[in-house]
N, C-alpha and C positions, 0 to 999 in steps of 0.2 A: 504494500500500500504506500503510495507516495504522499508525503506531507509537504504541501507547498503553501507558503504564505508570503505576502507582499508587505514590505516594510517601507516606511518613509513617504507614503502618499500625501499625508498632511504637510510634511516638510516640503515635499515637491510642489504642492500647490502654492504654499506661501512663497517659495523661492521663485516660482514662475511669475507670480504677481509682482514681486520686488524687482526682478531682473528683466522684465518684459521689454524695457526700453533699450538695453545695451546689447541685445541679440545673443546672449548666452543661452546655452541649451540647459534643459532641465533633465536631471538624471534621477532615476528611482532604482531601488534595490529589490531584488527578488531572490529568495532562497528556497532550494528544494533539497530534500533529504530522502535517502532510501534506508530501509531496515537493514540491520547487520545480517550477513549470511555467512555460513560456515564454509571455509575454503577447503578444497580438495587438491590432492596431488594430480598433476596432469598426466592423463593416460590417453584421453581423447577429448573432443570439444565439449562433450557433456560435463566434464569436470570444471569448466570455466564458469564462474559466477558472473552472469551478464546483467548489466543494468542500463536502462535507457533514460536519457535526460533530454529535455527540450529547451533550446536556447531561442528566445524570441527575437523578432526583428529589431534592428537598430541597437543591438547590444554592443557596448563599447569595450567591456572587459568581462571575461568569465574566469572564475577561480574555483578549481576543484580542491576539496580537502579529502584525502584518503586516510582513513584510520584503520589500523589492523591491531586487534587485541587478542592475546593468548587466553584460551578458555580454562586452562588448568594451571595449578601452582607448581607442579613438580617440574624438574629440569627437562627441557626438551631440546636444548641447544638452540642455535641461531638458524633460522630459515629465511630465505629470500622469497618475498612475494612479488610476482610479476604482474604489472598493471598495464593493460592495453587500452588505448583511446583511439576511436575512429569516428569520422563524421559521415553521416548519411546511411550507414549500414553497420552491422556488427563487424568487428575486426577479424580479418583472415590471418591466423597466426600459424606458426610452425616451430614450436619450441624444441622439438626433437630433431629438426633438420631432415625430415623425410622428403621424398621425391613426390612432386605433384603430378597428377595425371597429364597425359599429352593434351596439348592445346588449351590448358588451363592457365589463365593469366590472373595475376593478383598484385596488389600494391601493398607494400609493407606499411604497418601502422606505427604510431608512436608507442613505445614501450618504456616503462619505468620500473626500476628495481628498488624495492623497499626492504632493507634488512629488518628483521623483527626479532626481538628478544622477549619482552613481556608486552609492551604496547609501543607502537610507533605510528607516526603520521607524517605525511608529506603533502605539499601543495603544488598545484600546477596552474600557472596563469597564462591566459591567451588573450591578446588584444585583438579587437575587431573580429570575433569569431563568426563563422558562417552561420546564419540562422537555420534552424531545423533540428532534427534529431541527432544526438550524439550518443555513442555507445561506449560503455566502460566495462571491461572484462578483467577478472583477476583470478589467479590460481597459484598454487604452491609449485615447487620444482617437480621435475618428472617423477612419476611413480616408480618406486624401486621394485615393484612386483610382489611385495609381501602381502599376504592375505590376512587382513585384520578381522577378527571375529567381532561381530556386533555385540556391544554391551560392555566390552573391556575398556577401561580408561586409556585414552590415547591423547597425543598432542593435538589440540584443536585450535584453529585460528579463525577469527571472525573479521569480515571485511565490511566496512560501511563507508560509502562515498557520499559527499555532500557537494552541492553546487550553489555558488552565489554569483549573481550577475548584476551589472549596472548598465541600464539601457536608457537611451534618450527618448523622451516622449514628444518632442516637438522639433524633429529634424527637418530642416528646410529641404524643399523639393527643387531640384535643378531642372527647369523646363527646357524643352528643345529650342535652341536658338535664342534664349533669353539670358542676358547677363545678370549675374547676381553678385551684389557687393557683400564681401565677407571679411572677417578679421581672424587672425590666428596669432597665438603666442606660443612660447616654448612649452608651457604647461597647459595650454588650452587650444588644441588643434580645432580647425574648422571641420565640421562633419555635415555631409549632405548626402542625398540619395537621388537617383534618377531612375526612371522606368525605361527598360529596353523592350520594345515591342517584338512580336513574332516576325520572322523573316528579315530581321536587321542583319545586314552583312558587315557593317563596320560601325564603330563608335569612336568619337574623339571628344576629349575634354581639354579645354584650354584655359590657362591662367594668364591674365593680362593686367596692365596698370598696377603693377606691384609697387608698394611704397611702404617704407618702414619708418617714416618720420623725417625730420629735418636732418641735414648733414650731407657730407660728401658721398657717403655710401647708402643714401636713402633709396637708390634704385637697385641696389644689390640685396635682394630679399632672402636668398638662400632657403627656398621652400622645397618641400618634398611632397609630391603628388602621388597618392595611392588610389588605385582603382580595384575594387573587389574586396572579398573577405578572406580571412585565413581559415583554411580547413586542414591544416597539418600537412597534407600531401601537396596542396597548392597554396602558393603565397600570392598576395595582391601584386598587380603590376605597379612597379615603383619607378618614378621619374624624378631626378634631382634637378631642380630649377635654379638657375643663376641668372641674374639680370632682372628684367621687369616682367618676364613671362616665359611660359613653356607650354607644351601640350603633350598629351598621351593618347595614343591610338590603339584601339582593340579591333582586331579582325576576327570575325565570327564570335561576337560576344554572346553571352547567355541570353536565351529568348524568354520573353514573357516573365520577367522577374525584375525586382528592384536591385539596383547595383549601388554599392556603397562607394562614396568618394570622401577621402580624408586628406586634408591639406595641413601639413605640419611645418612649423618654423623652427629652424635651428639657431636663431639669434636669441641670445639670453637677454631677458629683461626688456624686450622690445616687442611691440605689437605691430604686426604686418597687416596692411590693408591691401586687398586685391579684388579683381573681378574675375569671375569664372563663368564659363559657358560650355554647353554640351551640344553636340550634333551627332545624329546617327543617319545612316544611309540604308535604305531598303532597295537592294539591287533589283529584285523581281519577286513578285508574288504570284501564286497560281491564280488561274481564272476563277472568279467567284462562282459558286454553285447555286446561288440564290437561296430562297426560303422554302422551296418545295422539297419534300422528302420522299416523293413517290419513287424516284430512281434509287435512293438509298434503300428503301424497303425492298425493292425488287432485287437489288444486289444481295441484301441479307437473305432473302428467301432463296435465291439461287445458290448462295454459299452454303446455307444449311442443308439444302437438298443434295449437295455434292460433297459433304464433309468427309464421307467415307469412300470417296471415289479413288481409284488407283491411277497409275500413270499410263494406262492403256491409251488414253486419248491425248497424248502429248503433242502430236502433230496438229490436231485441231486447236488445242489450247494455245500452242505457239502462234498459229495463224490469227486467233482472236487477239492475242497479246500484241502482235505486230499491228493489227488493224486499230486496236485501241491506242497504241502508241502514236500511230499516224494521226488519229483524231486529236490527241493531246497536242501534238506538235503544231497542228494548224491553229490551236487556240492560244498558244503562248506568244507573248510579246518578244520580238527578237532582241533581247538584251543579253549581255555577256554572263550574267549570273542567274539566269532563269532556272527554275527547277520544275520537275514533275512531282507533284505531291500525290502519293497513292494512299487512299483511305485504308485503314487497317481495322479489322474486327478483333476484339479482345474476348476470349472465351475462357471462363473459369472451368477447369477440368476437375480439380480436386484441391485438397488442402495444400497450400504452397505450390500450386500447379496451374499455370496459365499458358494459353496458346494464342499467338497472334497470327492472323491470316489476312492477306490482302483480299478485299471484298470482290475484286474482279477475277479471282482465281489464284492459284499458287504461282503462276508464271508472271514475272514482272519484266517489262521492256526496259532496256538500258541502251542509251545512245552515246555517241561521242561528243555531241554538241552541248547537252545540258545534263546535269546530274538528276538522278531519280531519288526522291526522298520518301522515306517511310518513318513514321513516328510511333514509338512504343512507350506509353506512359506507365510508369511503375509507382505504385503507391507503397506506403510503409509496410503493408501486409505482405508484399511480394519480395521485400529485401532479405527475408530469411532463407531464401532458396538460392538457386543457381540460374543465371541468365545464359542461355545457350543460343548460339548463332551457327547455323549450318547453311552455307551458300553453295549451291550446285549450279553449274553451267549447263543449260539445256542446248544440246548440240544435235537435236533431231533433224532439223531442216537447214540450219545455218552452221557452216564450218568456220570457226574462228582461226585467223591466221596465227602463225607462230609468234609474230611480233606484237600481237594484240592480246589484251587481257582486260578483264573487268575488275576494277579496283573498288573496294568497299571500305568504308570507315564507319565504325560504330562508336559514337561519342555521346556523353551525357550533356544535358543542358542546352546544347546548341549543335547544329550540324556543320560539317566542313563543306562549303558550297562550291569549292573548286578542287578537283582531284586530278592528279597525274602521278607519274612514277617518282618525281622528286618532291612533291608536296607532302609534308608530314601529316599524319592523321592526328591533328591537334587543333583545338579551338583556342580562343584567346586566354581562357583561364583553366581549362581542363584538358587532360590528355585523353586521346581516343585509342581505339584498337583497330588496326588496319589489317586487311587480308586481301588476297586477289586470287582469281581463278582464270585459267586459260586452257588451251587445248591439251597441254600435258598434265596439268593439275586441275581437273574439273570440279573438285570439291574442297572446301575449306571449312574448318570448324574452330569456333572460339567459345570457351566456357569461362564465365565470370562468377565465382562464388560471392555471395552477398553483394549484389549490385546496389548502387546508390538509389535512394528514393527520389527520382526525378523523371523527366521525359528523356528517353534515349532515342537517338536519331541514327538511322542507317542511310548513308549516302552511297549511291552506286553510279559508276560512270565507266564507259568504254574508253580505254586509252590505247594509243598506238605509239610505236617508236618514231614513226614519221608523222608529219602533219596530217596526212590523209590516211584514213583507215581502209581505203579501197572500196570494194563492193559491199563489205560488211560494215554498215553504219548503224545497225540495230540488231541487238541480240536479246535473248531471253534467259533469265536466271530465276532460280527458285530459292528465295530466302526463307528459311524456317527459323523463326524466333519463338522461343518458348521458355517458360520458367519451370524448372523441375526442383523437387525437394533436395536431391543430392546429385552429385556427378555420376552419371551412368548407373544410378541406383546402387552405388557402392560396390559393384562387381560381384564376383563369386564369393569372395572371402570377407564380405562386409554386410552390414545391415544398416539401412537408413532409418534413423529414429527422429521423431518429431519432439522438439524440446520447447519449453515455455518459460518465459521470464515475465511473470504476472500475465498481462493480456497479450504480450508479444510472442509470436510463434516463429521458430526457426528450426532448421534441420541440420543434422550432421551424421557422419558415418562412424560407426563403431566397428573396428576391424577384429578379426580373429585369426587363429593359426599363425601368429607371428607377422601377418601382413600389416602394413601401416600406410600412412599418407592420407591426404584429403579425400581420396576416393578409394582407399584400400587397394592401391596398385603398386605400392612399394614392397618389393619382395626381398629386400636386403636381409631381413631377419625371419623370413617365412619358413615355416616348418614343411619338411618334405612329406610326401604321402606315406612313406615308410614310418616316419615318426608319428604321424597322426594315427596310423593303424596300430602301432605299438601302444600308444596312449589309450586307445579305445579298448584294446584287448586286456591291458593291465587293469583298467578300472572296472571292466565287466567281469572278466574271469576271476578276479580276486574275490568276488562275491560267492564263488563256489566254495569258499572256505566255511560257509554256513552249513554245508552239507553234513560235516561231522556233528555239528551242534544239533541239527535236526534229527540225525540218527540216534544220538545219545538221548535226546529228549523223548523220542518215541520208545526207545528201549527201557527208559526209566518211567514210562507211563505218564509223561507230561505232554499230553496231546495238545492242550490249549497253547502251551508255550511253543511247541513244535510248529503249530500253524502260524503263530506270529513270526517265527524265524523264517518260515517259508515265504510268507508275505513280504518280509523285509528283503530277502535275497532276490525275489522276483523283480520287485519294483526298483531296487537299487541297481540291479543289472541293466534294466532297460532305461532307467533314468540316465545313467552315465553313458549308455550307448546313444542317447538322444542329446546329451549335453555337450558333445564334442564340438570344438570350434571349427574343424576342417570339413572335409568331404566324406570322411569315414563316419557317417552318422546313420543311425537307425532309430526311428521314432514309431512305436506301435500305437501311440495315442497322443493326445495333446501334451505338450511339454509341461505346462503348469500342473496338470494332473499327475504326471509322473513325478515331478519334484515334490508335490504335496504328499503323495503316498510314500515316497522314499524317506522324507523327514519324519512322517508319522510312524512308519514302521520301525525306524531306527530307535526312536525314543521309547516306543512301546516295548521293543525287545529288551531294553535295559530295565524298564519298569517291571515287566513280568519276571525277569530273571532274579532281580533282587527280592521281590516279594516271594518268589518261590524259595529262595534261600532262608526266608524268615521262618518257614515251617509253621505257618498259622493254619487254622482250620479251614477246610475247603469252602464253606459258605462265605466266611469273611474274606478269604483270598479272592474268590471269583467276583465278589462284590467290588473289591478294590481294583481288580482287573478292569471291570467294565467302567467304574467311575473314573479311574485314571485315564482310560482310553478316551472317554468323552471329554474330560478336561484338557487332555493333550491335544485332541482334535480342535477344540475351541482356541487354545493358545496358538496353534499352528495357523489358524485362519487370521488371527489378529496380527501376529508378527512371526513370520515363518522362520526368519534367520536370527531371532532374538536369542541372546545368551541364556536367559532364564527358562526358555523352552526346554533346554537340556538340563540345566542345573536344578531347576525346580523339581521335576519328577525324580531325579537321582537323589537329591538330598532328602526328599520326603520318604522315598523307598528305603534309603539307608537308615533313616531315623526309626522307621517301623521295624526294620530288621534288627537293629541294635537293641531296641526296646524288648523285642521278643527274646533275643538271646540273653539279655540281662535278666529278664524275668525267669527264664529257665535256669540260668546259672545260680541265681539267688535261691530259687526253690530247691535246687539239688545240692547247693553248696559246693558246686564244682564248675569249672570253666566250661563254657558251651561254645562250639562243639568240643566234646571231651577228648577226642582222639588227636594226638599230636601229628599223626600221619595225615589227617585231614587238613591240618594247618600247613604242614610243610610241603605236601605233594599236590595240594589242590588250591587252598584258599590264598596262600601267599603268591604262588605263580600266577593265579588268575588276577589278583589285585595288581601285580606288577604289569601284566599285559594291559589291563584297563587303564592304569595310570600312564603308561608309556603311550598308549593310543591317544588318550586325551591330550597329552602334551604335544604329540605330533600334530594333532588336529588343530590345536589352538595356536601354538607358537611357531611351528616349523614349516607350515605350508606357504609356498610362494607360487606364482604363476609358472615358474620354470620347472620346479620339481613337484608340481601338483599331482601328476599321475603316478609318481613314485610314492610320495608320502600318503596320499589318500588311499592308494591300494594297500599299503602297509596298515593303514587304519582299519580297513575292512578285515584284514587277516587277524589283527590283534583283537578286535572286538569279538569276532567269531571264536577265536581261541579262548578268550576269557570266559565265554559262555560255556565252553566244554569243561573248563576247570571249575567254574563256580557253581554250575548246576548241581544241586544236591542229589545224593543217591536215591534210589527207589525206596519208597516207603514199604515196609514189610507187610503192612496190613492192606496193601493195594494190589489187586490182581491185574491181569492183563487188561489193556485198554483203559486202565485207570478206574475201574468200577470198584465200589466198596465191597469189602468182604461180606457185608450183611446182605448183599443182593446176590441171589443164586441164579446160575444159568440152568439149574436142574428144574425140569418142568413137572416134578413130582407135586402131588396135591398136599404134601406135608410141609408146612412152613417151619422154619427154624425159630423156635420160641424158647425163651427162658422165663418160665412163669407166665405172666400176662404181657410181656414186652418182647419185641424183637431183640435177638442177640446182637450186641455191638461191643467190640473191644474198646475198652477205655484206656488201654495201656499206652503210655507215651514213649514211643520208640526213641532210642538214643540216636544221635547224629553220628553214625559210624560209617566206616569205609566198607563197601560191599565188593 
């Protein structure tokens, strides 16, 4: 839950009234805080604690405060907490240095290292930050692979970020072609904003008539002109002015947005007066489509009816595309920067899954005279996935020369309106991602994890080495742009998981069998198939060690206990066969069901074994069997991996057993069990096996040695059952029936007086 409150509005109102005549800006403060979250060691992106902050428009300075607190008082040593900051989308990080999938592009984010002993904090200041969503992620160092059992005390660290901003509430607007008189000092820069419309090809901001007062150097103002905002990856365009004026020009400025202008003075204790003006140029706009929507509805209807069509009609589609391109060409004004704007349909497919389709069909016409433009708006909800671009050259009817190619540029905020081999895929403030296709390379792919929340533009143009492309002046390409949750669905050795940070959804890959990377394609530490098969066989076949326990239980007439051991052996075998991370996997039913039955059977086996050792009467024993099984099943449903799910039944059963043994020992005035052979040959070895197995299970298991240590745990638990299971009761016949019940079908019942005969003799706990 985000707690936000605004401070200083009363002061701001009074300040605005008092300073209304001298042109100073009014600033107000806003503070937002997030709840503390427990940090985890980094193993995959799900271990990152992600928080989202919103920075409003016209913010002059933003300051983050990061506080890390240790949760326990015992010595944990010093750990480094890594903090990542990214604008517009969650940070794409790579702490372990894994290899990214092919054609996957990403920009590094800002990372801070915070050493923590008991409690530490650090601040990060950013002037003129870009307005919008900012994301902060934090995690501990790389996971060492040790498996920590839930419930044991461990070193815990809590991370809490806070953000305070100062923003102007009355920023002057710089109008097109209108001079605006402003003043700036060393401690009070001039702040303005201007609106850049859509289809603007260039923008210029000029400073003139600069004056710093009287004196010989009054015409040397030493101003610094900054255009744009800071977003860590991109800095504002900066121009140093000397003399009475200067100008800054932006080619391909961001469209349909407010642009920040800051003018700073480097002269101490002097106020500089100047005039500032802005001008933008719209090279060419597409022909207006008017207010009627009948054509758009027809396009949508045709697109929906052909959504599942195949590429069988490529030739007809190409002909339609060429015809449509010719119609567009006749409507364009012959200017050098004209574009063909293709409308795009956005279709929501699934959670974090969008698909963009040109309304006139998948084929898009591209010419060498004008760029073809497609726009893909991405909202905040789409930034948690992966933006995919697949560009395919359609060579069904048109053959592209070897010297010709189709150049494409995918850029945020604004398109690149002129493309050629030497023109970089970059706008005024943001870098783009360029690809090209030709006759030798007809397909190109670009994947962008966590794209920024803005409108992305795809510009396409046919380029040739010579000035004339020859007979081929119009070609057709198929641009496939879509949002997927993960890169290639995380491949064979990964699983795409949907994560949530409060109301924000994002996705990441969790890898298995030693594979790593953003899309689980890095095989530097991957397990071979032989190793995967060995792990599966060890974890499954080690459960056969319960067979001796089952045989001993049946031989000693403990049929109920034997059935519990059989249940445990069966589900533990098939649970571990289904739980393997690689391809050597066998699942006979739902994974969650197998896991539940395995955990339930394991604890019930310990429960019935210890109660059987207590040598209590059958009605009381079987009542405890059933009651304990029901309570264990309930606790498994509440918290399956909780520590007390194991310790609770074990301690209760041991308490009952010790109470029964002490009662017999006091009544007989002799240690119970009385035989030293029982202690030396059975009880002590069984206890050693149990304690060793528990220590291995709790303290020694890691992700590397898991299939060794856990297999040994299976063997030790089954062995301790063989040692600890008490001998057969002498008053118990085959199949565990009481001696008072006869299998003789004679009509004469066994009676002693008026009651059935029943031995009341308490047998000694002896070795048989």
